[in-house]
N, C-alpha and C positions, 0 to 999 in steps of 0.2 A: 546473300542466298545462295551461297555456292559450296560445292561439294568440299568435305575436308580434304586439305592437301595431303597427297600419298605420303606415306610415312609419319604423319601426325597422329597422335593418339587423342580421343575424346574422353574426358573425364567428365561425366554428367552427374549434378546432384539432383536426385529425382524429387519433385515436391508437388507432383500433380494430384496427390491423393484428395478426395472430396468425401463421398459417403462414409468410408471407413475413418476418416479424420474425424468427421462430426460426430460420429458414433463413439469410437474408440479413443480419441485422445480428449475431446473437447466434452465428451459423455452427454451429447445432446438426445433427447429423445422425442424432439419435435423440430420443425424448421428453425434454423437459428433468427433469433432477434437481430434487429440492426446492430446491437451492441455487440452481440456474440459474432456476427458476419464480420464486424469491423476488427474484432480481435483476432480472428483467423486471417484476414488480409495482412493485419500487422505482422504476424508471426511468419506467413510468407515472406513477406518484404524482408524481413530479419534474416530468413535462410538465404535469400537471393544476396544480401549485403555481406553473409558469410562467406559466400563464393567470391565475390569481388575482393574481400580481403585477403583470400586465399591465392588468387590468380597471380599476385605479384611474386609469389614465393615458388611457382612453378616454372619448370624449364621451358625453353621456346618449342621443343617438340611435342608440347602438352596443350591442347585447347580445352580449358575450362567451359563448362556447360551448365546450363539450367533447364530442367523440365518442369514447367509452370503451367497451370492451368489458368483458363480466363475467368472462371468463376470467383476464385480468390485471388488470383495471383495477377490481374491485368496490370495494376501498377508496377509490379516486378518484372513483367515482360516488357513493358514499355522502356524501362531502364536497361534492360538488358539489350533491346534492340538498338538503343541509342548509345551502346557502350563502345562502339568503333571496333567491334571485334572482339573485345576484353573478354566477354563471356557470351558463348554459343547460345542461341535461344531454341529450345524446342517446346513445342505445345502439343496437346493430346487432341485428337479428333472424337474420341469415343465418350459415350455417357458413363458415368460411373456406376458401378454396382450392378452389372448385367451379365449373365452368364456366356451370352455370345455378342458379337460386337454390335453396337447400336450407336448412330451418331449423337453426340451431345445435343446439338440444335436442330435435329431432323433435317429437313428440307433445306434448311438456311445454313448447312454445314459449309459450304464454300465460302459464303459471305463472311463466317465466322473465321474460318480458317485462313483466309486470305487478309484479313484486316490487320493483323500484326505481322511485322516485318520478321517472320521467323527464319532461321536457318534449317531447321527441320521439322516436319510433322511427324507425329507418332500415333500408332494404333496399338491398342493392347487386344489380344487374340488369346483366347483359350480354345484349344483344338486337341483332340485324341482321335486315333484312327477307330477307335471304340465308340465313339459318339453316333449319334443318329445320321444316317446319309443326308436326308433332307436338310437338317440343320447346317450340317458342314457345307453342302453345296450353296446353299443361301449365303451364309457367311463368306464364302470365298469367292462368290461372283460380287459381292460388295466390296471386298477387300482389292479385288483386281480393278474395280472403278476408281477407288481410291489410289491404288498405284499409279494407274495411267495418269490420273490428275497431277499427282505429286511429280511426276516426270515433266508433264507439259508446263507446269508453272514454276518449276525450279524449286521447289521445297523437299528435298531429298527425305525418302520416308524411312523411318526407324520402326519396325515391326516387334514390338514387345510379345515373345511367345512364352506362354505358360501351357505345359501340358499336364493338367490334372490326372489323377489316377481314376481310372474306372471301377468299378465294382470287381470287374474280371482282374484288373490289375493288381486290386488289393487282395485278392483271394490268393493269386500267384505269388504275393511275397508276405502273406501271413500277416497283412495290415501293417507292416513295419514301413514307414515312410522312407528311412533312410535305405533300405534294401530297394524300395521303388526308385528312389533317387539314383542309386548305383547302378541297378541290374537291369531296369525296363525304361527308365525316362530318356536316356540318351538315343537308344534305338527309335522310340517312338517321335523323338524331337525330329530326328532325321527324316522318319515317315512323313510328319506334318509338313516339313520343310518343303519337301518335294512334291507333296500333294498341293501346297499353296503354289509353288513355283510353276506346276503344271497347269494350274488356274488362271494363270497370268499375272499373279503376284510378284513383284520383283522390288523389295525394299533396297534402300543402300546400306542399311544396317539391321541386322538381327540381334535383337536384345534378348539374351539367352540365359535361361537359369543355370546355376553354376554346376560345373560337371566335376566329376570325382576323380577321373583318370586323363592322363594326356592322350590316349587313344580316343577316347569320347570326344574330347575337344577338336583333335585334329579331324575326326569324322564330321563333326557339325560344321567346322571352318571350310572343309572339302565341298559339303553340300552347298554351303552359301556361294559358290563360284560355280557350281554345276552347270554345265552347257555354256560356258564362257561369260557367266554372269559377273557383273562388277560388284562386289556386295563384301561387307565385312560385318564381324562379329563384336558385340560388346557383352560384357557380364552384368546381369542384374542383381539386385541384393536381396530381395524376398524378405526383408526385415530379419536374417539371419544373424547368429552372433558374430561379434567380430572374428573370433578363431576361424569359423568356418568359413567366412568371406574371404580372410586372408588366405585361406587354402585354395578356394575357387580361384582367387586371382592368380595366386602362385602357378597353378595348373594352366590356366588360359594365357597369362602373358607372353610366355616364351613361344606359343603356338602361331605359326604365320597365319594370318587372317583374323587374329584377334586385335582389337585397336583400342581397347579401353573398358569403361564400365559405366554404369548408370545404376547409382545407389542412392537410396532415399532414407527409409525409416530407420535403417540402422545408424545412420549418421545423425539426424537431427531429432529424432523421437524422444529420447530421455531428456535432452536438454530443454526441448519445449515444454515436455511435462513438468519439470521441475520450476521453469520459469511460469508455467502456468499456476502451480501450486505455491508459488511464493518461495520456493528453495534456492531460486537462481534470480539475478537481475538480468535485464535484456542485455547487457553487454556481457554478462558471464555466460549466457546461452548462445550468444553471437561467437564468442571465442571457441566455446566448445564446439559448435559446429564445425567452424573452421578447422581447427585442430583434428577432428575426426576425419573430414574430406581429405585433409593433407596426409593423413595416417594412411588412408587407402591409397592414395596417390603414391606416396613414397614406396609403399610394397609393391604394387604394381611395376613401378619403374625399376624396382631392384630386381624383382623377377625376371622382367623382360630382358636384362642383360645376360642371364645364364646360357 
Protein backbone atom coordinates (compact mmCIF):
# COMPACT_ATOMS: atom_id res chain seq x y z
CA UNK A 1 0.00 0.00 0.00
CA UNK A 2 2.53 2.54 -1.21
CA UNK A 3 2.35 5.46 -3.57
CA UNK A 4 3.00 4.67 -7.21
CA UNK A 5 6.67 5.27 -7.95
CA UNK A 6 7.46 8.55 -9.66
CA UNK A 7 7.58 8.13 -13.42
CA UNK A 8 5.50 4.94 -13.49
CA UNK A 9 2.20 4.83 -15.30
CA UNK A 10 -0.95 3.34 -13.80
CA UNK A 11 -3.18 1.48 -16.27
CA UNK A 12 -6.35 0.43 -14.45
CA UNK A 13 -9.04 -1.84 -15.81
CA UNK A 14 -12.15 -0.52 -14.05
CA UNK A 15 -14.71 -3.17 -13.09
CA UNK A 16 -16.44 -1.77 -10.00
CA UNK A 17 -19.81 -1.27 -11.70
CA UNK A 18 -22.75 -2.63 -9.74
CA UNK A 19 -26.25 -1.16 -10.23
CA UNK A 20 -25.74 -0.32 -13.91
CA UNK A 21 -24.16 -3.73 -14.48
CA UNK A 22 -27.13 -5.57 -12.98
CA UNK A 23 -29.60 -3.49 -14.96
CA UNK A 24 -27.95 -2.98 -18.33
CA UNK A 25 -25.69 -5.98 -18.90
CA UNK A 26 -27.39 -8.76 -16.95
CA UNK A 27 -30.87 -7.27 -17.55
CA UNK A 28 -32.02 -7.83 -14.01
CA UNK A 29 -35.28 -6.26 -12.89
CA UNK A 30 -35.04 -7.46 -9.29
CA UNK A 31 -32.22 -8.22 -6.85
CA UNK A 32 -30.10 -11.05 -8.25
CA UNK A 33 -30.78 -14.62 -7.29
CA UNK A 34 -27.85 -16.60 -5.85
CA UNK A 35 -27.19 -18.09 -9.29
CA UNK A 36 -27.29 -14.69 -10.98
CA UNK A 37 -24.97 -13.19 -8.38
CA UNK A 38 -22.58 -16.10 -8.82
CA UNK A 39 -22.46 -15.44 -12.55
CA UNK A 40 -21.55 -11.78 -11.98
CA UNK A 41 -18.85 -12.84 -9.51
CA UNK A 42 -17.43 -15.28 -12.06
CA UNK A 43 -17.38 -12.62 -14.78
CA UNK A 44 -15.58 -10.16 -12.50
CA UNK A 45 -12.99 -12.85 -11.85
CA UNK A 46 -12.67 -13.34 -15.61
CA UNK A 47 -11.91 -9.61 -15.99
CA UNK A 48 -9.21 -9.82 -13.32
CA UNK A 49 -7.59 -12.81 -15.00
CA UNK A 50 -7.54 -10.91 -18.29
CA UNK A 51 -5.56 -8.11 -16.60
CA UNK A 52 -3.18 -10.66 -15.14
CA UNK A 53 -2.74 -12.18 -18.62
CA UNK A 54 -1.85 -8.73 -19.96
CA UNK A 55 0.53 -7.79 -17.16
CA UNK A 56 3.44 -9.81 -18.52
CA UNK A 57 3.24 -7.97 -21.85
CA UNK A 58 3.58 -4.48 -20.36
CA UNK A 59 6.91 -2.67 -19.92
CA UNK A 60 8.43 -2.05 -16.51
CA UNK A 61 7.30 1.60 -16.43
CA UNK A 62 3.65 0.47 -16.37
CA UNK A 63 1.80 -0.71 -13.26
CA UNK A 64 -1.26 -2.77 -14.28
CA UNK A 65 -4.27 -2.29 -12.03
CA UNK A 66 -7.77 -3.48 -11.33
CA UNK A 67 -10.62 -1.40 -9.86
CA UNK A 68 -13.06 -3.89 -8.37
CA UNK A 69 -15.89 -3.80 -5.84
CA UNK A 70 -16.44 -5.87 -2.72
CA UNK A 71 -20.00 -6.86 -3.62
CA UNK A 72 -19.12 -8.92 -6.68
CA UNK A 73 -15.35 -8.73 -6.83
CA UNK A 74 -14.13 -9.87 -3.41
CA UNK A 75 -12.47 -13.00 -4.79
CA UNK A 76 -10.72 -11.00 -7.50
CA UNK A 77 -9.64 -8.41 -4.92
CA UNK A 78 -8.10 -11.10 -2.74
CA UNK A 79 -6.15 -12.46 -5.70
CA UNK A 80 -4.93 -9.00 -6.69
CA UNK A 81 -3.90 -8.22 -3.12
CA UNK A 82 -1.83 -11.41 -3.03
CA UNK A 83 -0.32 -10.94 -6.50
CA UNK A 84 2.92 -9.56 -5.13
CA UNK A 85 2.42 -6.25 -6.89
CA UNK A 86 1.70 -7.76 -10.29
CA UNK A 87 -1.70 -6.04 -10.22
CA UNK A 88 -2.46 -2.83 -8.31
CA UNK A 89 -5.72 -3.12 -6.35
CA UNK A 90 -8.19 -0.23 -6.07
CA UNK A 91 -11.61 -0.60 -4.45
CA UNK A 92 -14.51 1.90 -4.34
CA UNK A 93 -15.93 3.45 -1.21
CA UNK A 94 -19.15 4.81 -2.71
CA UNK A 95 -22.56 3.23 -2.96
CA UNK A 96 -23.57 2.59 -6.53
CA UNK A 97 -26.28 4.57 -8.30
CA UNK A 98 -26.54 7.74 -6.19
CA UNK A 99 -26.36 11.30 -7.54
CA UNK A 100 -24.18 12.49 -4.66
CA UNK A 101 -21.53 10.59 -2.74
CA UNK A 102 -22.77 8.05 -0.21
CA UNK A 103 -20.77 5.31 1.49
CA UNK A 104 -21.43 1.78 0.23
CA UNK A 105 -21.50 0.41 3.77
CA UNK A 106 -22.73 3.40 5.74
CA UNK A 107 -21.10 3.94 9.12
CA UNK A 108 -19.10 0.71 8.67
CA UNK A 109 -17.26 2.10 5.66
CA UNK A 110 -13.84 2.15 7.32
CA UNK A 111 -14.07 -1.48 8.40
CA UNK A 112 -14.89 -2.51 4.83
CA UNK A 113 -12.32 -0.19 3.28
CA UNK A 114 -9.54 -1.51 5.49
CA UNK A 115 -10.44 -5.20 5.21
CA UNK A 116 -8.73 -5.70 1.85
CA UNK A 117 -5.05 -4.88 1.29
CA UNK A 118 -5.78 -2.22 -1.30
CA UNK A 119 -3.15 -0.09 -2.98
CA UNK A 120 -5.66 2.72 -3.55
CA UNK A 121 -9.18 3.63 -2.48
CA UNK A 122 -11.57 5.27 -4.94
CA UNK A 123 -14.49 7.66 -4.65
CA UNK A 124 -16.87 8.56 -7.46
CA UNK A 125 -17.94 12.20 -7.31
CA UNK A 126 -20.51 14.07 -9.38
CA UNK A 127 -20.26 17.81 -9.05
CA UNK A 128 -20.88 21.01 -10.96
CA UNK A 129 -20.67 24.63 -9.78
CA UNK A 130 -24.32 24.92 -10.77
CA UNK A 131 -25.51 22.27 -8.30
CA UNK A 132 -27.26 23.25 -5.07
CA UNK A 133 -24.87 24.83 -2.57
CA UNK A 134 -26.03 22.72 0.38
CA UNK A 135 -25.57 19.45 -1.51
CA UNK A 136 -22.11 20.47 -2.68
CA UNK A 137 -20.99 21.54 0.78
CA UNK A 138 -22.24 18.34 2.39
CA UNK A 139 -20.51 16.18 -0.21
CA UNK A 140 -17.25 18.13 0.03
CA UNK A 141 -17.18 17.77 3.82
CA UNK A 142 -17.59 14.00 3.54
CA UNK A 143 -14.89 13.78 0.89
CA UNK A 144 -12.51 15.78 3.07
CA UNK A 145 -13.05 13.18 5.80
CA UNK A 146 -12.26 10.40 3.33
CA UNK A 147 -9.20 12.24 2.08
CA UNK A 148 -7.81 12.61 5.60
CA UNK A 149 -8.49 8.93 6.34
CA UNK A 150 -6.72 7.85 3.14
CA UNK A 151 -3.59 9.76 4.11
CA UNK A 152 -3.67 8.47 7.67
CA UNK A 153 -3.96 4.78 6.76
CA UNK A 154 -1.76 4.88 3.65
CA UNK A 155 -4.38 4.03 1.04
CA UNK A 156 -3.85 6.78 -1.55
CA UNK A 157 -7.12 8.19 -2.82
CA UNK A 158 -8.28 8.16 -6.43
CA UNK A 159 -11.07 10.69 -6.98
CA UNK A 160 -13.18 9.90 -10.03
CA UNK A 161 -14.73 13.20 -11.08
CA UNK A 162 -17.79 13.43 -13.30
CA UNK A 163 -19.08 16.89 -14.16
CA UNK A 164 -22.62 16.43 -15.53
CA UNK A 165 -24.25 19.24 -17.46
CA UNK A 166 -26.85 21.32 -15.65
CA UNK A 167 -29.92 22.64 -17.45
CA UNK A 168 -28.06 25.93 -17.87
CA UNK A 169 -25.09 24.15 -19.42
CA UNK A 170 -27.37 22.31 -21.82
CA UNK A 171 -29.09 25.54 -22.81
CA UNK A 172 -25.74 27.24 -23.40
CA UNK A 173 -24.62 24.46 -25.74
CA UNK A 174 -27.96 23.82 -27.47
CA UNK A 175 -28.24 20.40 -25.85
CA UNK A 176 -25.21 19.20 -27.80
CA UNK A 177 -23.17 16.87 -25.55
CA UNK A 178 -20.07 17.17 -27.73
CA UNK A 179 -20.17 20.96 -27.44
CA UNK A 180 -20.58 20.66 -23.69
CA UNK A 181 -17.57 18.32 -23.50
CA UNK A 182 -15.35 20.66 -25.48
CA UNK A 183 -16.65 24.13 -24.59
CA UNK A 184 -17.81 24.01 -20.97
CA UNK A 185 -16.76 20.85 -19.17
CA UNK A 186 -12.98 21.57 -19.05
CA UNK A 187 -13.47 24.90 -17.27
CA UNK A 188 -16.11 23.49 -14.96
CA UNK A 189 -13.82 20.57 -14.11
CA UNK A 190 -11.11 22.99 -12.99
CA UNK A 191 -13.64 24.94 -10.91
CA UNK A 192 -14.81 21.77 -9.17
CA UNK A 193 -11.26 20.60 -8.51
CA UNK A 194 -10.38 23.94 -6.90
CA UNK A 195 -13.59 23.91 -4.85
CA UNK A 196 -12.85 20.43 -3.49
CA UNK A 197 -9.20 21.27 -2.83
CA UNK A 198 -10.23 24.35 -0.86
CA UNK A 199 -12.59 22.14 1.17
CA UNK A 200 -9.70 19.88 2.19
CA UNK A 201 -9.98 17.15 -0.44
CA UNK A 202 -6.53 16.06 -1.57
CA UNK A 203 -6.47 12.88 -3.68
CA UNK A 204 -3.33 11.28 -5.04
CA UNK A 205 -5.01 10.83 -8.41
CA UNK A 206 -7.78 12.71 -10.19
CA UNK A 207 -9.62 10.33 -12.49
CA UNK A 208 -10.80 12.73 -15.18
CA UNK A 209 -13.23 12.56 -18.09
CA UNK A 210 -11.46 12.73 -21.46
CA UNK A 211 -10.48 16.16 -22.72
CA UNK A 212 -10.61 17.36 -26.31
CA UNK A 213 -7.61 19.71 -26.37
CA UNK A 214 -4.05 19.74 -25.06
CA UNK A 215 -4.63 23.11 -23.41
CA UNK A 216 -7.57 21.70 -21.45
CA UNK A 217 -5.50 18.72 -20.30
CA UNK A 218 -2.67 21.02 -19.26
CA UNK A 219 -5.07 23.21 -17.28
CA UNK A 220 -6.47 20.20 -15.40
CA UNK A 221 -2.97 18.84 -14.69
CA UNK A 222 -1.85 22.22 -13.32
CA UNK A 223 -4.89 22.37 -11.09
CA UNK A 224 -4.13 18.93 -9.65
CA UNK A 225 -0.82 20.24 -8.24
CA UNK A 226 -2.17 23.67 -7.30
CA UNK A 227 -0.57 25.09 -4.19
CA UNK A 228 2.21 22.51 -4.18
CA UNK A 229 -0.07 19.49 -3.94
CA UNK A 230 1.30 16.10 -4.95
CA UNK A 231 -1.25 14.63 -7.34
CA UNK A 232 -1.51 13.20 -10.82
CA UNK A 233 -4.30 12.65 -13.31
CA UNK A 234 -5.58 9.59 -15.14
CA UNK A 235 -8.17 9.38 -17.93
CA UNK A 236 -11.47 7.58 -17.35
CA UNK A 237 -13.31 5.73 -20.09
CA UNK A 238 -17.01 6.68 -19.77
CA UNK A 239 -17.92 3.74 -22.05
CA UNK A 240 -16.79 5.81 -25.01
CA UNK A 241 -16.14 4.25 -28.43
CA UNK A 242 -12.57 3.12 -29.02
CA UNK A 243 -11.83 5.90 -31.51
CA UNK A 244 -12.85 8.64 -29.09
CA UNK A 245 -10.99 7.03 -26.20
CA UNK A 246 -7.85 6.77 -28.31
CA UNK A 247 -8.17 10.50 -28.99
CA UNK A 248 -8.51 11.29 -25.28
CA UNK A 249 -5.44 9.17 -24.50
CA UNK A 250 -3.46 10.73 -27.34
CA UNK A 251 -4.20 14.19 -25.93
CA UNK A 252 -3.49 13.38 -22.28
CA UNK A 253 -0.50 11.05 -22.50
CA UNK A 254 2.14 13.64 -23.52
CA UNK A 255 0.95 16.14 -20.88
CA UNK A 256 3.09 16.40 -17.76
CA UNK A 257 0.93 15.39 -14.82
CA UNK A 258 -1.07 12.66 -16.57
CA UNK A 259 -0.01 9.17 -15.55
CA UNK A 260 -2.32 6.62 -17.13
CA UNK A 261 -5.95 5.63 -17.41
CA UNK A 262 -8.83 3.81 -15.72
CA UNK A 263 -11.01 2.32 -18.46
CA UNK A 264 -13.78 -0.19 -17.90
CA UNK A 265 -16.85 -0.88 -20.02
CA UNK A 266 -15.14 0.14 -23.26
CA UNK A 267 -12.80 -2.82 -22.66
CA UNK A 268 -15.00 -5.60 -21.31
CA UNK A 269 -18.67 -4.84 -21.98
CA UNK A 270 -19.03 -6.35 -25.45
CA UNK A 271 -16.92 -9.38 -24.57
CA UNK A 272 -18.99 -10.15 -21.48
CA UNK A 273 -22.24 -9.58 -23.37
CA UNK A 274 -21.21 -12.08 -26.03
CA UNK A 275 -20.16 -14.54 -23.34
CA UNK A 276 -23.45 -14.06 -21.50
CA UNK A 277 -25.47 -14.64 -24.68
CA UNK A 278 -23.44 -17.68 -25.74
CA UNK A 279 -21.60 -16.06 -28.64
CA UNK A 280 -18.19 -16.35 -26.97
CA UNK A 281 -16.60 -18.88 -24.66
CA UNK A 282 -15.05 -17.87 -21.37
CA UNK A 283 -11.59 -18.18 -22.91
CA UNK A 284 -12.55 -16.08 -25.93
CA UNK A 285 -14.05 -13.35 -23.74
CA UNK A 286 -10.97 -13.32 -21.54
CA UNK A 287 -8.66 -12.99 -24.55
CA UNK A 288 -10.74 -10.17 -26.02
CA UNK A 289 -10.62 -8.24 -22.73
CA UNK A 290 -6.86 -8.74 -22.50
CA UNK A 291 -6.36 -7.56 -26.07
CA UNK A 292 -8.61 -4.51 -25.68
CA UNK A 293 -6.80 -3.49 -22.48
CA UNK A 294 -3.42 -3.92 -24.16
CA UNK A 295 -4.64 -1.91 -27.14
CA UNK A 296 -5.33 1.14 -24.98
CA UNK A 297 -2.07 0.58 -23.11
CA UNK A 298 -0.06 0.56 -26.31
CA UNK A 299 -1.86 3.64 -27.60
CA UNK A 300 -1.09 5.55 -24.39
CA UNK A 301 2.56 4.52 -24.44
CA UNK A 302 2.96 5.53 -28.09
CA UNK A 303 1.33 8.91 -27.47
CA UNK A 304 3.43 9.58 -24.38
CA UNK A 305 6.64 9.36 -26.45
CA UNK A 306 5.76 12.38 -28.60
